[in-house]
C-alpha positions in Angstrom: -0.1 -0.1 0.2 1.6 2.6 -1.3 1.1 6.3 1.1 1.0 9.6 0.4 -0.2 11.6 3.1 1.8 14.9 3.6 3.6 14.5 7.6 5.2 17.9 6.8 2.2 20.1 5.9 1.3 19.7 9.8 5.2 20.6 11.0 4.4 23.6 12.1 1.3 22.6 14.5 3.0 19.5 15.8 6.0 21.8 16.3 3.7 24.1 18.8 1.7 21.0 20.5 4.9 19.8 21.1 6.0 23.1 22.9 3.4 23.0 24.7 3.4 19.8 25.7 7.0 20.3 26.6 6.1 23.9 29.0 3.5 22.4 30.6 5.6 19.9 31.8 8.2 21.3 32.6 6.0 24.1 34.4 4.3 20.6 36.3 7.6 19.1 37.6 8.6 22.8 38.8 5.0 23.6 40.7 3.5 20.0 41.5 6.7 18.1 41.4 6.8 14.3 40.9 5.2 11.8 44.0 8.1 9.8 44.5 7.8 6.8 46.1 8.5 4.4 48.8 11.9 3.6 46.8 13.3 7.2 47.0 11.3 8.6 49.5 11.8 5.8 52.2 9.6 4.1 54.1 8.9 0.6 55.4 7.4 -2.7 53.2 5.5 -4.6 55.0 4.4 -8.4 53.0 1.5 -10.1 54.8 -0.1 -13.9 53.4 -4.1 -14.2 53.9 -5.2 -17.6 53.7 -8.2 -16.8 51.6 -7.5 -13.8 50.2 -9.0 -10.1 51.0 -9.9 -6.7 49.3 -6.7 -4.3 49.4 -9.6 -1.3 49.8 -10.5 -2.7 53.2 -6.9 -2.9 54.3 -6.1 0.3 53.2 -9.5 1.6 55.1 -8.6 0.0 58.2 -5.0 0.6 58.3 -5.8 4.6 57.5 -8.5 4.2 60.6 -6.3 3.3 63.1 -3.4 6.2 62.0 -1.5 4.5 59.0 -3.0 7.5 56.4 -1.0 7.4 53.2 -0.4 3.7 53.2 -0.2 2.3 50.1 -1.5 -1.6 49.5 -1.4 -3.6 46.9 -1.6 -7.2 45.7 1.1 -9.2 45.8 0.8 -12.6 43.1 -3.1 -12.9 43.8 -5.3 -11.3 46.3 -4.1 -13.6 49.1 -0.5 -12.3 49.2 -1.0 -8.4 50.4 1.8 -5.9 49.7 1.7 -2.7 52.0 4.0 0.5 51.9 4.5 2.9 54.4 5.8 6.5 54.0 8.2 7.8 56.7 10.5 6.4 59.6 9.2 4.2 62.1 8.6 6.0 65.5 10.8 5.9 69.0 7.4 3.9 70.5 7.6 1.5 67.8 11.1 1.0 68.4 11.7 -1.9 65.7 11.0 -3.4 62.0 9.0 -6.2 63.7 7.2 -3.9 66.2 6.0 -1.9 63.8 4.9 -5.5 61.5 3.2 -6.8 65.1 1.5 -3.4 65.4 0.0 -3.7 61.5 -1.6 -7.6 61.9 -2.6 -6.5 65.3 -4.5 -3.6 64.1 -5.8 -5.7 60.9 -7.3 -8.6 63.7 -9.0 -6.2 65.4 -10.9 -5.0 62.6 -11.8 -8.3 62.2 -10.6 -8.5 58.3 -9.4 -11.9 58.9 -7.8 -13.4 62.1 -4.6 -15.6 60.6 -2.3 -13.1 59.2 0.9 -14.2 58.7 4.1 -11.4 58.3 5.4 -12.5 56.0 8.4 -10.3 56.1 8.7 -6.4 57.0 12.0 -3.9 55.2 12.5 -0.6 55.8 14.1 1.5 53.0 16.1 5.3 54.6 15.8 8.2 53.2 19.5 8.4 52.6 19.5 5.2 50.2 16.1 6.3 48.5 18.1 10.1 47.5 20.9 7.7 46.2 18.4 5.4 44.2 17.0 8.8 42.6 20.4 10.3 42.0 22.4 6.6 40.9 18.4 6.8 38.2 18.8 10.1 36.6 22.3 9.3 35.9 22.0 5.9 34.5 19.3 8.1 32.5 21.7 10.5 31.1 24.2 8.0 30.1 22.4 6.2 28.8 21.2 9.3 26.0 24.7 10.0 25.6 26.2 7.1 24.5 23.4 7.1 22.6 24.2 10.3 20.6 27.6 8.7 20.5 26.3 5.6 18.7 23.9 7.6 15.9 26.4 10.2 15.5 28.8 7.4 14.6 27.1 5.2 12.9 24.9 8.2 10.8 26.0 11.7 11.2 25.4 14.5 14.1 22.3 16.0 12.9 20.6 12.8 12.6 22.3 12.2 16.6 21.2 15.6 17.5 18.2 15.1 16.0 17.2 11.7 18.2 18.5 13.2 21.0 16.0 16.0 21.0 13.0 13.4 20.3 14.2 10.9 23.3 14.4 14.3 25.8 10.8 15.2 24.3 9.7 12.3 25.3 10.7 11.9 28.9 9.9 15.4 29.7 5.6 14.8 28.7 6.5 11.2 30.0 7.5 12.7 33.3 5.2 15.7 33.4 1.9 13.7 33.2 3.4 11.6 36.4 3.9 14.5 38.1 0.0 16.5 36.6 -1.7 13.2 37.8 0.8 12.8 40.7 1.1 9.0 39.9 3.3 7.4 42.5 6.9 7.3 40.6 9.0 4.6 42.1 11.8 2.4 40.8 9.7 0.9 38.4 8.4 3.6 36.2 12.1 4.4 36.4 12.9 1.4 34.6 9.9 1.9 32.2 11.6 5.6 31.1 14.8 3.4 30.4 12.9 0.9 28.6 11.3 3.9 26.7 14.4 6.0 25.8 15.5 2.4 24.0 11.6 1.9 22.5 11.5 5.7 21.1 15.5 5.8 19.4 14.5 2.8 17.6 11.5 3.9 16.2 13.5 7.6 14.9 16.8 5.1 14.0 14.1 2.9 11.1 12.8 6.6 9.8 16.1 8.4 10.1 17.7 5.4 8.1 15.0 5.6 5.4 15.3 9.7 5.4 19.4 8.7 4.7 19.1 5.9 2.5 16.4 7.8 0.4 18.3 11.8 0.2 20.6 9.6 -1.4 19.0 7.5 -3.6 16.5 10.4 -4.5 17.6 12.8 -7.0 16.3 15.6 -5.5 17.0 19.1 -3.4 13.6 18.9 -1.5 14.6 17.6 1.6 11.3 18.0 2.7 9.5 15.9 0.2 12.2 13.1 0.4 11.9 13.4 3.9 7.3 13.3 3.2 8.4 10.1 1.2 10.8 8.4 3.8 7.6 9.2 6.6 4.8 7.4 3.7 7.2 4.7 3.2 8.2 4.1 7.5 4.3 4.4 8.7 3.0 0.8 8.3 5.9 -0.3 10.3 5.6 1.7 12.6 2.2 1.6 13.7 1.6 -2.0 13.7 4.4 -1.5 16.3 3.0 0.8 18.4 -0.3 -1.2 18.5 0.9 -4.6 18.7 3.5 -3.3 21.8 0.3 -1.2 23.0 -1.9 -4.4 22.9 0.7 -5.9 25.4 1.2 -2.7 27.7 -3.3 -2.7 28.2 -3.0 -6.5 29.2 -0.4 -5.7 31.8 -1.9 -2.6 32.9 -5.4 -4.8 32.9 -4.2 -7.5 34.2 -0.8 -7.4 36.2 -2.0 -6.8 39.4 -0.9 -2.8 41.3 2.6 -3.7 41.4 3.6 -3.0 37.7 0.7 -0.9 36.7 3.0 2.4 36.9 5.2 0.4 34.9 2.9 -0.6 32.0 1.5 3.7 32.4 4.8 4.6 32.5 5.0 2.5 28.8 1.7 3.1 27.6 2.3 7.3 27.6 6.0 6.9 26.4 4.6 4.7 23.4 2.0 6.7 22.2 4.2 9.9 23.0 7.4 8.8 21.1 5.7 7.3 17.7 4.6 10.9 17.4 7.7 11.9 17.9 9.2 9.7 15.2 7.3 10.9 12.7 7.3 15.3 13.8 10.0 15.7 16.5 12.8 13.9 14.6 11.8 14.9 10.9 11.3 18.7 12.4 14.7 18.9 14.3 16.5 17.4 10.6 14.4 20.1 8.5 15.5 22.7 11.7 19.3 21.9 11.1 19.3 22.5 7.7 19.7 18.8 6.5 20.7 18.7 2.8 22.2 16.0 0.6 25.7 17.5 0.7 25.8 16.1 4.1 25.4 13.4 3.3 27.8 12.5 -0.1 31.2 12.7 2.1 29.4 9.7 4.1 29.2 7.6 0.8 30.5 3.7 2.0 34.1 3.2 1.2 32.6 0.0 -0.6 30.0 1.3 -2.5 30.2 -1.3 -5.2 29.8 -4.2 -2.8 26.9 -1.9 -2.3 25.3 -2.3 -5.4 25.9 -6.1 -6.1 22.6 -7.8 -6.8 
């Protein structure tokens, strides 16, 4: 199927939408900030086991009434396993993790939710460890961006590297902005999802960039916008099929995977949607704004061009 969609006719509108999303995301990150989860802020993790299963909402309401407001409760594997995340430090009155675990179990038993409650484990994450995790995660993201830019500059051309990094930064900022605006918990699973979003978006952008590069060499035209439009149409089917099949899996994870990976799946859903958009409009827009031309690729003709022409 040969498509002839004039994508770049809307590039100024797309640029305006992207600027609005990025500025809005940065504003939200400054004003509302991210709602960091227990992994980053520090707190206590309690795992309980129920022989017959239990509703997490009932546990959450009981803990709130017992003085543990803000407790995060989720099923862990099945409705018989429950994971409770308590923000803050252990109070001096409780003294230790074991005392806190015993008090949690006592509160739940008093409300007759279930008498046979087994305390599987209790762990405390200090705020210092949380800060280190946050810093290390941010560093990992910056290192990933730097190495990707170097690889693309080596494999393609510096303008393609710049366009790819602009698209990646756009995707990360928008996803972070959505999490900040909606105040969704940002934990280590979401950070892992962001790194996956970077890889996914880069894959889409490289496919489009490779087709643009080959068409600039193959098509005898000085109209770069026309060549980029042809390339976007040629790769559109592959881009949409990849994105839709990925989204099917991610929606399944979000709906059926349980509370623990819900935010992970949600971050990837946002990332795939934004990444598909950016691979079409942001990277292409950036190449045009950086003045890409046929002359920039002449010097990159491979030395073994005779091999490439073999049937």
